[in-house]
C-alpha positions in Angstrom: -24.2 -20.3 -33.0 -22.1 -23.4 -33.3 -18.9 -23.5 -31.1 -17.6 -26.9 -32.4 -17.8 -26.0 -36.1 -16.5 -22.5 -35.5 -13.5 -23.7 -33.6 -12.7 -26.3 -36.2 -12.7 -23.8 -39.0 -10.8 -21.3 -36.8 -8.0 -23.8 -36.3 -8.1 -25.0 -40.0 -7.9 -21.4 -41.4 -5.4 -19.8 -39.1 -7.4 -17.9 -36.4 -6.6 -19.8 -33.2 -4.1 -22.5 -32.6 -3.1 -24.5 -29.5 0.2 -23.2 -28.0 3.3 -25.4 -27.8 1.6 -28.0 -29.9 4.7 -30.0 -31.0 5.5 -30.4 -27.3 2.0 -31.8 -26.5 0.7 -28.3 -25.5 0.0 -26.5 -22.2 -3.5 -25.6 -21.2 -4.3 -22.0 -20.6 -2.3 -20.6 -23.5 -3.3 -20.0 -27.1 -1.6 -18.8 -30.3 -3.2 -16.4 -32.7 -2.6 -17.5 -36.3 -2.2 -15.0 -39.1 -6.0 -14.3 -39.4 -6.5 -14.4 -35.7 -3.8 -11.9 -35.0 -5.2 -9.6 -37.6 -8.7 -9.9 -36.2 -7.5 -9.3 -32.7 -5.4 -6.2 -33.7 -8.4 -4.8 -35.6 -10.6 -5.2 -32.5 -8.0 -3.5 -30.3 -7.7 -0.6 -32.8 -11.4 -0.3 -32.8 -11.3 -0.1 -29.0 -8.6 2.7 -29.2 -10.8 4.6 -31.7 -13.7 4.6 -29.3 -11.8 5.4 -26.1 -8.7 7.3 -27.2 -10.0 9.1 -30.2 -13.7 9.2 -29.3 -13.5 9.9 -25.6 -10.3 11.9 -25.6 -8.5 9.5 -23.2 -4.7 9.0 -23.4 -2.9 5.7 -23.6 0.1 4.7 -21.5 2.3 1.6 -21.5 3.9 0.2 -18.3 5.9 -2.9 -17.4 4.3 -6.3 -17.2 6.5 -7.3 -14.2 5.7 -5.5 -10.9 7.5 -5.4 -7.6 5.7 -7.1 -4.7 5.1 -3.8 -2.9 2.8 -2.6 -5.7 0.6 -5.7 -5.5 0.7 -5.8 -1.7 -0.8 -2.3 -1.7 -3.4 -3.2 -4.3 -4.5 -6.2 -2.3 -3.5 -8.8 -4.9 -0.8 -10.5 -2.7 -3.3 -11.2 0.0 -6.7 -11.5 -1.8 -6.2 -12.5 -5.4 -7.2 -16.1 -4.9 -9.5 -18.8 -6.1 -10.8 -21.8 -4.2 -8.8 -24.9 -4.9 -9.2 -28.6 -4.2 -7.1 -31.6 -5.0 -8.0 -35.3 -5.6 -6.6 -37.4 -2.9 -6.2 -40.4 -5.3 -5.0 -39.1 -8.7 -3.5 -35.9 -7.4 -5.3 -33.7 -10.0 -6.2 -30.1 -8.9 -9.3 -28.2 -9.7 -11.0 -24.9 -9.2 -13.5 -25.9 -6.5 -16.3 -23.5 -7.4 -16.3 -24.6 -11.0 -16.6 -28.4 -10.4 -19.3 -27.7 -7.8 -21.3 -25.5 -10.3 -21.0 -28.3 -12.9 -22.7 -30.7 -10.6 -25.4 -28.6 -8.8 -26.0 -26.1 -11.6 -25.8 -23.1 -9.2 -23.5 -20.1 -8.9 -21.4 -20.5 -5.8 -18.6 -18.0 -6.5 -19.4 -15.8 -3.6 -19.4 -18.5 -0.9 -16.7 -19.1 1.7 -14.5 -22.2 1.5 -16.3 -23.8 4.5 -19.6 -23.5 2.7 -18.1 -25.0 -0.4 -16.7 -27.9 1.6 -20.2 -28.6 3.0 -21.7 -28.6 -0.5 -19.1 -31.1 -1.7 -20.1 -33.4 1.2 -23.9 -32.9 0.8 -23.8 -33.6 -2.9 -21.1 -36.4 -2.8 -19.0 -34.5 -5.4 -16.0 -36.5 -6.6 -13.0 -36.0 -8.7 -14.1 -35.4 -12.3 -11.1 -37.3 -13.6 -11.1 -40.5 -11.5 -14.0 -40.3 -9.1 -11.7 -40.1 -6.1 -12.3 -38.1 -2.9 -11.6 -34.4 -3.0 -9.6 -32.6 -0.3 -10.7 -29.7 1.8 -10.8 -26.4 -0.2 -8.1 -23.8 0.3 -7.3 -20.4 -1.3 -4.7 -20.4 -4.1 -3.0 -17.2 -5.2 -3.3 -16.7 -9.0 -0.2 -14.6 -9.6 2.9 -15.7 -11.4 5.8 -15.1 -9.0 9.3 -14.2 -10.2 12.5 -12.7 -8.9 13.8 -9.3 -10.1 17.5 -9.1 -10.6 20.4 -11.6 -10.6 20.7 -11.7 -6.8 17.2 -12.9 -6.4 16.5 -10.7 -3.4 13.6 -8.7 -4.8 10.2 -10.5 -5.3 8.1 -9.6 -8.3 5.0 -10.8 -10.0 3.7 -10.8 -13.6 0.9 -8.2 -13.5 -2.5 -9.7 -12.9 -4.2 -6.6 -14.5 -3.1 -3.5 -16.4 -5.0 -1.1 -14.1 -2.3 -0.9 -11.3 0.2 0.5 -13.8 -2.1 3.5 -14.2 -2.8 4.1 -10.6 0.9 4.2 -9.6 1.5 6.8 -12.2 -1.3 9.1 -10.9 1.0 11.9 -9.7 2.5 12.3 -13.1 -0.8 11.8 -14.9 -2.5 14.5 -12.7 0.2 17.0 -13.7 -0.1 15.9 -17.3 -3.8 16.7 -17.2 -3.1 19.9 -15.3 -5.1 18.8 -12.3 -8.5 19.0 -14.2 -11.0 16.3 -13.4 -12.4 14.2 -15.0 -9.7 12.6 -17.1 -9.3 9.1 -18.6 -6.2 6.9 -19.1 -6.1 3.6 -20.9 -3.7 0.7 -21.1 -3.8 -2.3 -23.5 -1.6 -5.2 -23.0 -0.8 -8.6 -21.5 -1.9 -9.7 -18.0 -1.2 -13.0 -16.3 -3.1 -15.3 -14.0 -1.9 -18.8 -13.1 -5.3 -20.4 -13.4 -5.8 -23.7 -11.5 -7.3 -25.8 -14.3 -8.1 -23.8 -17.4 -10.3 -26.0 -19.6 -12.2 -23.4 -21.7 -9.9 -22.4 -24.5 -9.6 -18.6 -24.9 -12.3 -18.1 -22.3 -9.8 -18.9 -19.5 -6.2 -18.1 -20.3 -3.1 -17.9 -18.1 -1.7 -15.1 -20.4 -4.3 -12.8 -21.9 -4.9 -9.3 -23.2 -6.8 -6.6 -21.4 -7.9 -3.2 -22.5 -8.7 -1.1 -19.5 -9.7 2.6 -19.0 -9.4 4.3 -15.6 -11.6 7.4 -15.4 -10.7 9.7 -12.6 -13.4 12.0 -11.3 -14.6 14.1 -8.4 -16.4 11.9 -5.9 -19.0 14.7 -5.6 -19.7 14.9 -9.3 -19.9 11.7 -11.3 -21.9 13.2 -14.1 -20.9 13.4 -17.7 -22.1 16.0 -20.3 -22.6 13.1 -22.8 -25.3 11.5 -20.7 -28.0 13.6 -22.3 -27.1 12.1 -25.6 -27.8 8.5 -24.4 -30.5 9.1 -21.7 -33.2 7.5 -23.9 -31.2 4.5 -24.9 -32.9 1.3 -23.7 -30.6 -1.1 -21.7 -31.3 -4.7 -20.7 -30.3 -4.9 -17.0 -30.0 -7.9 -14.8 -30.0 -5.9 -11.5 -29.4 -7.4 -8.1 -33.2 -7.5 -7.5 -33.8 -9.3 -10.8 -31.3 -12.0 -9.9 -32.4 -12.4 -6.3 -36.1 -12.6 -7.3 -35.3 -14.7 -10.4 -37.4 -12.3 -12.5 -37.1 -11.1 -16.1 -34.4 -8.6 -17.0 -35.4 -4.9 -16.9 -35.8 -3.2 -20.2 -35.4 0.5 -19.2 -33.8 3.7 -20.5 -30.5 4.9 -19.2 -32.4 7.8 -17.5 -34.8 5.4 -15.7 -31.9 3.2 -14.5 -30.3 6.3 -13.0 -33.4 7.8 -11.5 -34.5 4.5 -9.9 -31.0 4.0 -8.4 -30.4 0.8 -10.3 -27.1 2.1 -11.6 -25.1 4.3 -9.3 -24.3 7.4 -11.4 -24.3 9.0 -14.9 -20.7 8.0 -15.7 -21.3 4.4 -14.9 -24.5 4.3 -17.0 -22.6 6.0 -19.9 -19.9 3.4 -19.7 -22.5 0.6 -20.0 -23.8 2.2 -23.1 -20.3 2.6 -24.6 -19.5 -1.1 -24.0 -22.7 -2.2 -25.8 -22.0 0.3 -28.7 -18.5 -1.2 -29.1 -19.7 -4.8 -29.1 -22.5 -4.0 -31.6 -20.0 -2.3 -33.9 -17.7 -5.3 -34.0 -20.5 -7.7 -34.8 -22.0 -8.9 -31.5 -25.8 -8.2 -31.5 -27.9 -7.0 -28.6 -29.9 -10.2 -28.3 -26.9 -12.2 -27.1 -25.8 -9.5 -24.6 -26.8 -8.7 -21.1 -25.7 -6.4 -18.3 -25.5 -8.3 -14.9 -25.0 -6.4 -11.7 -22.7 -8.1 -9.1 -24.7 -9.5 -6.2 -23.8 -8.2 -2.7 -21.8 -11.4 -1.9 -19.7 -11.2 -5.0 -19.1 -7.4 -5.1 -15.4 -6.7 -4.7 -14.5 -5.1 -1.4 -13.5 -1.9 -3.1 -16.5 -1.6 -5.5 -19.3 0.9 -5.0 -21.1 -0.7 -7.9 -20.1 -3.2 -10.5 -21.7 -4.6 -13.7 -20.5 -7.4 -16.0 -21.3 -7.4 -19.7 -22.0 -11.0 -20.6 -22.4 -12.8 -23.9 -24.4 -15.9 -24.6 -22.6 -18.9 -25.9 -23.8 -22.4 -26.8 -20.7 -24.1 -25.1 -20.2 -22.1 -21.9 -23.5 -20.4 -21.2 -23.3 -16.7 -20.3 -19.7 -15.5 -20.2 -18.3 -12.3 -18.8 -16.4 -10.3 -21.4 -16.3 -6.8 -19.8 -16.4 -5.6 -16.2 -17.5 -2.0 -15.5 -16.9 -0.9 -11.9 -17.0 2.2 -9.7 -13.9 1.5 -7.7 -14.3 4.5 -5.4 -11.0 5.8 -4.0 -9.8 2.4 -2.9 -6.8 2.1 -5.3 -5.4 5.6 -4.9 -5.9 5.6 -1.1 -4.2 2.3 -0.7 -1.2 3.2 -2.9 -1.0 6.5 -1.0 -0.9 4.7 2.3 1.7 2.1 1.3 4.0 4.5 -0.6 3.6 7.5 1.8 2.9 9.7 -1.3 -0.1 11.9 -1.6 -2.2 10.8 -4.5 -4.8 13.6 -4.6 -6.0 16.5 -6.6 -6.6 20.1 -5.5 -10.1 21.2 -6.4 -10.5 25.0 -6.5 -13.7 26.5 -5.2 -15.8 29.0 -7.3 -15.3 31.5 -4.4 -12.9 31.3 -1.5 -14.4 30.1 1.8 -13.7 31.1 5.4 -13.5 28.1 7.6 -12.8 27.5 11.3 -10.2 24.9 12.1 -8.1 23.7 15.0 -4.3 23.8 14.5 -1.6 22.2 16.6 1.7 23.9 17.4 4.6 22.9 19.6 4.9 24.5 23.1 8.3 26.0 22.3 9.2 26.6 26.0 9.3 22.9 26.6 9.7 21.5 23.1 13.3 22.6 22.4 14.9 21.5 25.7 13.4 18.0 25.3 14.0 17.3 21.5 17.0 19.6 21.0 18.4 19.2 17.5 15.5 17.0 16.4 13.0 19.7 17.2 12.6 21.0 13.6 11.7 17.6 12.1 9.4 16.7 15.0 7.7 20.1 14.7 7.2 19.6 10.9 5.8 16.1 11.5 3.1 17.2 14.0 2.1 20.2 11.8 1.5 17.8 8.9 -0.4 15.3 11.1 -4.2 15.1 11.5 -5.2 17.2 14.5 -8.1 14.9 15.4 -5.8 11.9 15.4 -3.4 13.7 17.8 -6.2 14.6 20.2 -7.6 11.1 20.1 -4.2 9.5 20.8 -3.6 11.8 23.8 -7.1 11.2 25.1 -6.7 7.4 24.8 -3.0 6.9 25.6 -1.9 10.1 27.2 0.6 10.6 24.4 1.0 10.9 20.6 3.9 9.1 18.9 5.7 10.5 15.9 7.6 7.8 14.0 10.5 9.1 12.0 14.0 7.6 12.2 12.9 6.8 15.8 9.8 7.2 17.9 9.1 10.6 19.6 6.5 10.7 22.3 4.5 13.9 22.7 2.4 14.5 25.8 -0.3 17.2 26.1 2.0 19.7 27.8 4.2 19.8 24.7 1.4 20.8 22.4 -0.8 23.8 22.0 -4.2 23.5 20.2 -5.6 26.7 18.8 -8.9 27.5 17.0 -8.3 29.8 13.9 -10.2 31.1 11.0 -8.7 30.6 7.6 -9.6 31.6 4.0 -9.2 28.7 1.7 -9.5 28.6 -2.1 -10.1 24.9 -2.5 -9.5 21.5 -1.1 -7.5 18.3 -1.7 -9.6 15.3 -2.7 -8.8 11.7 -3.6 -10.5 11.1 -6.9 -12.8 8.2 -7.5 -12.3 5.8 -10.4 -14.7 4.3 -12.8 -13.2 1.4 -14.8 -14.4 -0.4 -17.9 -12.2 -3.5 -18.2 -12.3 -5.5 -21.5 -11.1 -9.0 -21.9 -9.9 -8.9 -25.5 -9.4 -12.6 -26.0 -12.9 -13.4 -24.8 -14.2 -10.7 -27.1 -12.3 -12.2 -30.0 -13.9 -15.6 -29.2 -17.4 -13.9 -29.1 -16.8 -12.2 -32.4 -15.8 -15.5 -34.0 -18.8 -17.3 -32.5 -21.4 -14.7 -33.4 -20.0 -13.9 -36.8 -20.0 -17.5 -37.8 -23.0 -18.2 -40.1 -24.3 -21.5 -41.5 -26.4 -21.6 -44.6 -27.5 -24.3 -47.1 -24.9 -22.9 -49.5 -21.9 -22.2 -47.2 -20.5 -21.8 -43.7 -18.6 -18.6 -43.3 -17.6 -15.7 -41.0 -19.7 -12.6 -41.5 -17.3 -10.2 -39.9 -18.1 -6.6 -39.5 -16.1 -4.6 -42.1 -14.3 -2.7 -39.4 -12.7 -5.8 -37.9 -12.4 -8.2 -40.9 -8.9 -9.7 -40.8 -8.6 -9.3 -44.6 -10.4 -6.5 -46.3 -10.3 -7.5 -50.0 -9.3 -10.5 -52.1 -7.7 -10.0 -55.5 -8.2 -12.8 -58.0 -7.2 -13.0 -61.7 -9.9 -15.1 -63.3 -7.1 -17.3 -64.8 -3.5 -17.3 -63.9 -2.3 -16.1 -67.3 -0.5 -13.1 -68.7 -2.8 -10.0 -68.8 -5.3 -10.5 -66.0 -2.4 -11.6 -63.7 -0.4 -8.5 -64.2 -3.4 -6.2 -63.7 -4.3 -8.1 -60.5 -0.8 -7.8 -59.1 -0.7 -4.1 -59.9 -4.0 -3.6 -58.1 -2.8 -5.6 -55.1 0.4 -3.6 -54.8 -1.4 -0.2 -55.0 -4.1 -1.2 -52.5 -1.4 -2.4 -50.0 0.5 0.8 -50.5 -2.8 2.6 -49.6 -3.1 0.7 -46.3 -5.6 -2.1 -47.2 -5.2 -5.6 -46.0 -5.2 -7.6 -49.3 -5.1 -11.3 -50.1 -3.9 -12.2 -53.6 -4.8 -15.8 -54.7 -4.4 -17.6 -58.0 -4.9 -21.2 -56.7 -7.8 -23.2 -58.0 -11.0 -22.2 -59.8 -12.6 -18.8 -59.2 -15.4 -20.6 -57.4 -13.1 -22.2 -55.0 -11.3 -19.0 -54.3 -14.6 -17.2 -53.6 -15.5 -20.1 -51.2 -12.2 -19.8 -49.4 -12.6 -16.0 -49.1 -16.1 -16.3 -47.8 -15.1 -18.9 -45.2 -12.5 -16.6 -43.6 -14.8 -13.6 -43.8 -13.3 -11.4 -46.6 -16.1 -8.8 -47.2 -15.2 -8.0 -50.9 -13.6 -9.9 -53.7 -12.2 -8.3 -56.9 -11.9 -10.4 -60.0 -9.8 -9.4 -63.0 -10.8 -11.0 -66.3 -9.8 -10.7 -70.0 -12.5 -8.0 -70.4 -10.5 -5.9 -67.9 -7.8 -5.6 -70.6 -10.3 -3.9 -72.9 -12.6 -1.8 -70.6 -10.3 -1.2 -67.6 -12.9 -2.5 -65.3 -13.0 -5.3 -62.7 -15.8 -7.2 -60.9 -16.5 -6.6 -57.2 -18.3 -9.4 -55.4 -20.0 -9.0 -52.0 -19.4 -11.8 -49.5 -22.9 -11.7 -47.9 -25.2 -11.1 -50.9 -22.8 -12.6 -53.5 -24.0 -9.7 -55.7 -21.5 -8.5 -58.3 -20.8 -5.2 -60.0 -18.4 -3.8 -62.5 -16.4 -0.7 -61.6 -13.5 1.1 -63.2 -10.0 0.1 -62.0 -9.1 3.7 -61.2 -12.2 3.9 -58.9 -11.3 0.9 -56.8 -9.5 2.8 -54.0 -12.4 5.3 -53.6 -14.9 2.4 -53.7 -13.1 0.6 -50.8 -12.6 3.7 -48.8 -16.3 4.5 -49.0 -17.2 0.9 -48.1 -14.8 0.8 -45.0 -15.6 4.4 -43.9 
């Protein structure tokens, strides 16, 4: 791998360009040129093929601007922060954990700000720009804030992830899937994080593309029927124990990882496998991939288990490109609490069950005279409340308070508790969520890096056929009447058939082959004067440079077989 040479060719040939270049640029943004946009779209379509077509998930699309209430409930308003420090001399700001890691060579992401301050002091860490003194570290919220509406009285944020748009649609999605768990919903699109000091190109962007799947399932059953198909697949796992003991990664089967409790459940192991399968198919080999489990100190507060898929790079070391987490019921429970809407699923039992339960009723002889016309709504409120909570409040405070348009105090003499038997056919549960979250821009970078090949003869991108930004080049041997018309006709017909085709008549055929190889076109078709006589063309393979003659009327079938 060669980051510097790859990025130079990417910029020269139209894959990745700096944004706002004629205005001196802004860090944390990037433009995808013609070939970069095509590569990125192909990767996204490949992702859709795996998760929408292959797994039977459905895709939704929601707004990229969200009201504050949504992100308050999700925890982003209060907790979506990075540690920040500022140079007291030049005024430059930095992400504190990053500049510390550059100096001491250790991961400090999970440490508290006070601990980071002490490391700065102990290691005499100074401003990377001017050598000045750094300020105490504080938390900086990464969301882009905006105002919704002309009056400016409603606060909004650019969404920091696509996942929340799925969670807040849960009631409608649950009905769409007819209440049957498990089901999966995906969203691909832009997300925004106002990074403190992004200095890593497409690895750390302020505007980026995510592809996320939210898999809703019964917390008592996180199995998947597809696990048996991948149980013997060998996974390379950097578990918590491996990292803590600084030992070699585990090379174990999916079944062993589950049986030994290294990965929490079948669905999570299956998602690890799917992530690796996807990356392999777009050209990232296993020997530059690893699965790393989050350490206890870095595990998100909502996560029951979380693994990163990381790729090896020569410039940035190991880089996270996918996160796969068991988020439990955190998101649905939190949105249910903040919205006062039930976000649950009714699970029907195989056979009805008889259960004993305590119910609370109003003592009507006293209830009506006290609450008068408000009695019906107070009665409904207590019947919908948790009986144990009512009992606990009366035991602790001597009263239970119902908050509606105003507060209503209920003492024990106003309530009757009764033990009853009831036949129930099922129960309401809050589903758990397993989430594979793909950073598409980082994956594009990884594909570019690991598809880039250097040989004595040429430097070129060896893209997997499924993601190559251009599928075939069409070249008349010379730009003259005869071969040129046939080449144009072939180009038009292949484009009508849905192939991405480049037509090029500039320079010698050798230079055109070299340009095609450099940008990763897998196949080149050359039309020569013999084509006028035998109705055949020459197909050249990018990697082997082998050539073969095939009939013009067989080109479409040949390409369809190659790209199948």
